[in-house]
C-alpha positions as MATLAB code, in Angstrom:
seq = 'MLDPKHFEDLVNRLSSAMPKGLQMLHEDINRNVRTSVESGLARLDLVTREEFDVQTAVLARSRAKISKLEAQVAALEQTLAANRPDSH';
ca = [
    -103.441  108.268  -36.133;
    -106.065  105.556  -36.482;
    -104.531  102.080  -36.296;
    -104.838  100.421  -39.737;
    -106.312   97.310  -38.086;
    -109.028   99.425  -36.471;
    -109.619  101.150  -39.791;
    -110.032   97.798  -41.571;
    -112.357   96.596  -38.815;
    -114.476   99.747  -39.124;
    -114.724   99.369  -42.901;
    -115.633   95.679  -42.588;
    -118.285   96.334  -39.925;
    -119.872   99.107  -41.971;
    -119.823   96.968  -45.111;
    -121.291   93.925  -43.371;
    -124.096   96.050  -41.896;
    -125.399   96.675  -45.405;
    -128.459   94.673  -46.534;
    -127.699   91.329  -48.223;
    -128.794   92.634  -51.633;
    -126.138   95.316  -51.497;
    -123.339   92.932  -50.518;
    -122.929   92.075  -54.205;
    -121.526   95.577  -54.454;
    -119.172   94.909  -51.556;
    -116.031   96.135  -53.302;
    -117.675   99.367  -54.419;
    -119.144   99.943  -50.976;
    -115.814   99.104  -49.347;
    -113.993  101.590  -51.599;
    -116.586  104.327  -50.999;
    -116.594  103.829  -47.231;
    -112.787  103.826  -47.165;
    -112.661  107.024  -49.245;
    -115.214  108.726  -47.006;
    -113.426  107.782  -43.788;
    -110.017  108.764  -45.186;
    -111.453  112.091  -46.352;
    -112.898  112.740  -42.894;
    -109.617  111.864  -41.197;
    -107.670  114.059  -43.627;
    -109.683  117.084  -42.495;
    -108.733  116.506  -38.873;
    -105.582  118.047  -37.445;
    -103.776  114.754  -36.806;
    -100.128  113.755  -36.869;
     -98.618  110.449  -37.869;
     -97.233  108.095  -35.237;
     -93.737  108.815  -36.564;
     -94.197  112.584  -36.132;
     -95.577  112.009  -32.637;
     -92.616  109.794  -31.681;
     -90.138  112.388  -33.007;
     -91.773  115.149  -30.982;
     -91.849  112.922  -27.892;
     -88.084  112.378  -28.229;
     -87.489  116.118  -28.708;
     -89.559  116.858  -25.606;
     -87.641  114.276  -23.556;
     -84.295  115.802  -24.616;
     -85.576  119.293  -23.812;
     -86.740  118.197  -20.370;
     -83.335  116.631  -19.673;
     -81.549  119.847  -20.725;
     -83.881  121.945  -18.561;
     -83.234  119.712  -15.545;
     -79.485  120.002  -16.093;
     -79.703  123.802  -16.439;
     -81.863  124.050  -13.306;
     -79.217  122.122  -11.366;
     -76.478  124.410  -12.713;
     -78.430  127.549  -11.757;
     -79.045  126.161   -8.254;
     -75.333  125.406   -7.846;
     -74.369  128.891   -9.050;
     -76.896  130.460   -6.666;
     -75.409  128.459   -3.775;
     -71.886  129.524   -4.740;
     -72.977  133.147   -5.005;
     -74.761  133.024   -1.661;
     -71.733  131.400    0.018;
     -69.342  134.060   -1.373;
     -71.608  137.000   -0.516;
     -70.354  138.965    2.525;
     -72.740  139.074    5.453;
     -74.731  142.289    5.737;
     -74.394  142.310    9.558;
];
């Protein structure tokens, strides 16, 4: 998801881009901009960093299991081929 530091920077840049007369309403503008950005992000199909890290770990374990199973299948195929009588 969006890094909180980047989010703060975005809010600050948008707030500071407002005309000087509106900067008296900085807190209100800041709150409204934050709410708008958060609302927009909430509509996106995003996952948290924690969810992403969990899925990355699950994928790594799955890949390791698949590699192990592939090696076992290859060994079984070799054993089967070695024990198969020649068709000569």
